[in-house]
Residue, then its C-alpha position, 0 to 999 in steps of 0.5 A: m493526453i490530459v494536460l494538468s495546466q488545462l484542468p480546473w485550478e482546484t484540481q491543480e492545487a489538489v494535485e500539488t498538495t498530493r504530490q507533496r504528501v506522497a513525496r513525504l510518505h516515501a521517506q517513511l519506507p526507508r525510515w522503517e526499513l521496508v525497502v532497499w535500493t529503489a524498490g517499493n512505492v506509495s500512491e495516493r488518490v487526488p481528492g476530487a479527481d480521477l487521478f492519483v500520484i505515484k513514485p517514478s520508476g527506478v529513482s533513488y529515495d534520496e532523489l524523490s521530491p514533490h516535483n518528480m512524483v508522477v500523476c496518472t489517471l485511474d487507467g494508469e496513464k501518465i498525464n502531462d504535468g509539465t514538471s516530470p516530462r521524462l519520468t515514467p511511473s512505477s512499474d506497479t502503476a497498473a496494479h495501483a490503478y486497478v485497485y483505485r478503479h475497483m475499490p473506491e473507498v481506497g485512497g492510498v496504496v503501498h507496496t514494499h518488499s519488507t523482509y519478514a512479510t516477504a518471507f511469508a509471501a515466498r512460502m505462500e503462507e498467510i500471517p496467522c492472527v496470533l497477536t492482539m496487534m494483528a486483531d486491532e489493525f488487520g481484524g484477522p490473518i494477513p491473507i496470501g494472494p495469487v502469484a501474478v505478472i508484474g507490469d500489468d493489472s494482474i497484481g491489482r486483480g489479485i489484490v482486489e480479489t483477495l481483500r474484497g470482503q476482508r477486514s485486512p488492509a494488507v495482502l501478501m502477493g504470492h512470491h512477491g511481497p506485501f501490498t497495503i491499502g488505506k483511506d489515504g496514503q498515511a493509513a496505507v503506510k501505517a498498515a505496511v509498517l505494522c504488517e512487517e512488525v507482526a511478520r517479524t514477531i511471529h517469525v521469531a515466535q515460530q522458532k520456538g514451535p507452533v503458534e496458536s491463533l486468537p479465538q474469533d470472538l476476541i479478534d472481533a472485540l479487539h478489532d471493534r475497540y481499536q477501530n471505533v474507540y482507540g485514539q483521539r476522535 
């Protein structure tokens, strides 16, 4: 087993900084009403190391702190960090690890069971791109992924297979719920928040009848503007 205290000092500092950031990001999930009880998780890759930090399994959001965030290898194995010896990582750890191993551009992963996005997952339906906000953030519809076993890397394989080659940072795993990715944990949390927001809005719109997707050329133009022009540079 890898022992944190035996790693280079720069790596130890990077781990500590990442634990603080991941603990803060978890507070965003209940704030935006994306989770209930202990469900859901955020992870983030440790810069400069083949490690990531993730929430411990079954621990209340009120009890989360940097000290009980769990550090894992990219194979999903917990390392000996000296601060959380009895805590096991999230049951979704293998899925997160698979994403990090196979999508090196990804620096953060989030999983929630947010109500409206999960309702689409329960129906095995993608979220259609009928809003400019969706074109901006997701570059098209939010795809549906396969039904996969919880606890091993089956979910991770489904995430990678569904999102590879797509612009969407979100996938609805079939009969399960949304997973989002990003360049870091903050970007993945943002995608999770917006995924639920568009799912809710489109659900309400569908109560009045069918909705019409935006034309592809408009989606492309909106996505390019948002990704390359919008905001501060």
